[in-house]
N, C-alpha and C positions, 0 to 999 in steps of 0.2 A: 504493500500500500504506500503510495507516494504522500509524503508529508506536505500539507498545505502551508505555503510560506506565511509567516506572521505579517499582519498588516502593521503599519507604523504605530498605530495607537495601542497595539498589543504588546509592544516591547516594554520591559520594566524600566528602562532608562530612555527618556524622550527629551531631546535637547533642541531648543530653538536657538539658532545662531543668527545674530543680526549685526549689520554694520550701520553706523550712524555718524553723522557729522553734528550739526547743530539742531537736529530735529529728533530728540529722543522719543517723541511720541510714536515713532515707528515700532517701538517695542509693544506698547499697549494696543496700537491699532492692529498689529499682526496677531498678538495673542487673542484679542477679541475675535478677529476673523477666524482663527483656528479653532478656538474653544467654544465660541458663542454663536457667531454669525454664519456658520457653515450651512450650505444647502442641505436639505433633508437626505438627499441621495449620497452625501459624502459624510463619512464618520468624522466626528469631532476629534481633534488632536490636542490634548492637554499636556503641555510640556511638564516634565519633572524638574527641569532646570533651564535657565536662560543664560546665554553668554552674549555680551555686547562688545564689539570691537570698534574703537573710536580713537579720537585724539584727546589731548589734555582739555581743550575747550569743550569738546563733545562730552567728555566724562564729567566735567564740572556741571554742565547743563543737565545731564541725565540724573546726576545725584540730587541736584536741587529740585528738579521738577518731578521725577519719579518717586523719590524717597522723602526729601524734606517737605515737599508740598503734598506728598502722599498719593499721587495719582496711580501708581502701580497697585498699592494695596486697596485703593478705592475700587479699582476694576475687579479685583478678586472678591471684595465684599459685596459689590452691587449685584454680581451675577453668581454669587455663592460658589466660586471656583475653589478648588483645593489649593493648599499651599504649594508654592513652587520655589525652588532654590534660586534666588536672585537678589543680590544686594551689591553694595559697592565693590566687594571682592570679586564679583563676576563681571565687572566692567574692566576690560583689558585695553590699555593704551599702547599703541604701536610705538616702538622706539626706533630712533634713527640709527644710522651706521656708527655714530659716535657713542651710542648707548643712551642718549638723552631722549626723553619722551617728546613726541611730535605734537606741536600745537596746531599744525595744519599739514595738508598734503599738497605740495606744490611742485616739487622737482622730480626728475626721473628716479633719483636715489630714494626719495620718500616713497614713491609708488612701488619701487622694488622691495622696500622693507614691508610695506602693507601686503604685497603679494606673498612674501615669504612667511609672514605672520599667519595669514589666512591658510596657506598651504600646510604649515605645521599644525594648526588647530584642527583643520578638517581631517588631515591624516590621522591625528590622534583619536578623534571622536569616531571616525569610521573604522578604526582598528578594534573597537569594542563590539562584538557580535550582539550583545544585549541592548545596544543603543540604536534608536531610530533618530536620525538627524534631519531637522527641517531648517534649511537655509533661506533667510530673507535677504534679497538683494535690493530692497527698496530704498535704503537709507544711504547717507554719506555721499561723497563724490561719485561720479559715474564709474571711475576706475575701481573704486572699492567694491561696488556691486558686481562689476565685471569679474574681478579677481575672485570674489566669493563664489560666483556661479561657475567659474572655470575650475576652481579647486574642487568643487563638488563633482564636476564632470570627470576630473582625474581620479577621484577616490570613491565616488558614490556607489552605493549598493541598492538592491531592489527596495529596501525599506526607507530609503532617504528621499527627501523631496526638496524642490526649489520653488520659490514663489516671489511674487511682487504684490504688494498691497496697494489698493486704489481707494482713495477717499473722495466722496462726492463734493461738488462745489456747494457752497463756498468754503467748506471747512478745511480743505487741504492747505489753504493759505493762512490758517490761524495758528498762532503760537499757543493758544489756550484750548485747543481741541486735542483730546487724548483718546476718546472712544465714544461711540453712541451711547447715550444714557436711556434708561427705561423711563425716566422722569424728565420733567422740563428743567433745562439748565440753559440760560441765555448767556452767550458770550459775545464779546466785541471783536469784530473782524478788523483787519488792517486798514480798511477804508472807513472805519468807525460805524459800519453797518452792524446790526444785531442779528444773531442767528441762534436757533434752539438746537442743541446737540441731540435732542430726541428725534430730530428729523434727518440726522446724518446717516449715510450709508457707507459701509466699508466692505469692499469686495476683495477676495483673495484670488489672484490669478496664478494658478499653478503652471510652472514652466517645465515642459519636458526637456530632458537632457540625455545625451548619449554618454554612458560611462566608459572610461578607458582603463578602469582599474585593472582588469585582467590582462592587459598588455604591458603592465609595468613590472620591472624587476623587483624581486622581493626586498633587496636593500633599500629601494626607494619607498616601498610601502611601509617599511619598519624603521627607516632611518631618519635623517635630518636634512635631506636634500632640499634645496630651495626651489622656488617656483620655476625658474628658467631651466634648471637641470632636469626637473621632472617633466616639463613640457618637451624638452629635447628627447628624453627617453621615450615618451609616448609617440613622438613623431618617428623615431627610429623603428618603433614596433610596427609602423605601417609600411615601412620600406621593404623591398625584396631582400631576402636573406643574403648576406655577404660575409664571407669567412676569409681571414688572412692568417696564415701560420708563420710565425717568426721563430724559427728554430734557434737562431743565435741568441735571441732575447728571451727564450724559454717562455713564450707567451703566444696567445692568439688574440685576434680581434674579431668579435662576433657581435652583430647588431650594433656596431659602432663602439662597443665597449671592450677595452683591453683586459684580458684575463690572464694572470700569471699561472703557469702550470709546472708541475714537477717534470723532470726529464722522462721518467717512466710513463706518466700519463700522456705527455706530449708526443712521445715516440709512438705510442699505441694509436693515438688520434691521427698522427701523420700517416700511418699505414693506410687507414681508411680514406683519408683525403686523397692520397695518391691513387688508390684503387678507383675512387670516384672519377678522378681526372682521366684515368686510362680507360674508363668504361668497363672495368672488371666487375664480375658478379659479387654478391654478398659473400662473406667469408666467415670461417670459424677457426678454432684453435689449430685444427689439423689440416686446414687448407694448405695445399702445396706451396712451400716457400714462405708461409706467414711468419714463422719465428725468425727466419733469416732477414726478412724485410724489417721486422721490428728491431732487430739488433743493428741493422744498417742505419735506421733512423736514430737510434740511441747514440751511435758513433757520431752522427752529424751534430747532435745536440750537445753531447758531453765531451766530445773529442775522442779519438781512437785510443789514447793512452790513459783514459780515466779509469779509476778503480771501479766506478759504476758499471762500465762496459765489461771490464774483466770479470767481475763477479757474475754478471748476467750470462756471459759466455761459458765460464768454467763451472758455475754452480747452479744458478737459478734455472737457466734454460739449456743446460748441457744436453738434455735428451729431448729438447723441444718443449714448447709451451703446452701445458695441459689445460683442460677445460676450466678447472678451478682458478688457475692463474689468469686465464683469459677473462673470466667473469669478474674477478677482482679488479683487474685493470679497467674493464668496461664500466663497472659500477663507480669506481673512483673518478674516472674521467668525466662521466656524465654528471656526477655529483658536483664537481668543480664548476661546470658550466651552469648547472641549475642554481648553485649558490650565488653566482655572480649576476645572472639574468632573471631568475624567477622561472617558474615552470612554463608559463605560456610563451614568453619570449625565447626561452632556451629550446623549446620543442624542435624547431627545424635543425638545430645544430647537434642534436644528440645522436650517438651511435645507437641505432634502433634495429630491431629484428625484422626479418623479411616476411613474417607471418607464418613461417613453417612451424611444425610441432617439434618439441624437444624429443629426443636428444639431437635432432637434425636441424635445429634452428640455425640460421646464418644471420650475419649482421652487416650493417652498411651505414653510410652517410647518405641520406636521401636529398641533399641539397642540389639545386641546379649547378651543373659543373661550371658554368660561366661565372658563378658567384664565388668561386674558391680559388685561392692563390697562395703561393709561398713567396715571401719577401721579408725584408728587414724593416720593421716599423721605426719611424722616427722617434726622436727623444720626446717630443711633445705628444705623441700618440698614446 
């Protein structure tokens, strides 16, 4: 029986992540739309916690309006909503390259820091399988919303959502509007006109996104790579597979990423790469000449006079490579590639079986031959 995927509202941890500039009401407007104002055909989503990413000016305004003036708690009280973890400690101020908090986002460097902060935050939240993440891209400068949406596209999962909240005229231009009230509350608009918040309408526009998560290397899913590095990895995942073997440097370059390898693993891998280039069929440990070709590659990598080659010739493979030794080398070589690239990105570069049944299974590299080459990589590669 196939398990039915949990809906966002069914996850024990539910996070609303918002970006804001000088309009902190984006938090209350979005929370209202998610938990109160949803259409009947869409399940309400009540966050268990809220995270707000902003600048020093935005943080000050959020604390004054949402907490000091009490608009956040008033929303919870007016609509009998459950408690949610959200206070000054959940307001995150982006810091510049020099470590100082940003008062505004104006330069390319500022935008890069915002992108990296959002990338780290979304990566961490989507790393929790019990968490459903809802990202609002409605607040802050346009670049903040863009980076928030792109970060979710990089790391998002089926339970995650992206939205923009829309407020009806004339309330969207008022500093004193925070959410539609069930009772009459008259506020003054910027043009000194009056309006009753009871008549306001807040609409949540859910934005579809394509997730690139499964094409990212595991180190980028679990590490601390910045926005641009993650984007570049996602772009490489969309390119045709390309493999370079640098025997002198004891490394390969796969999917644009350089991977260091032990001489034993690289020699084993090189045998299959040359077989691919020569159009030879899949092989196994007792394929004619396999052990000799492996030792030839080991000499090219370690030098003919190295102790590694001598031990391999005189002891380890004196009677030829057996199936156990073959399988160990295959497993270790594939593991090194998976560790660097992640399962999905690594898949085209792995030594794979030909689909035959054991004990007659044979193995091969199934890459396009035109995408494989032997050369020396440069220092910067």
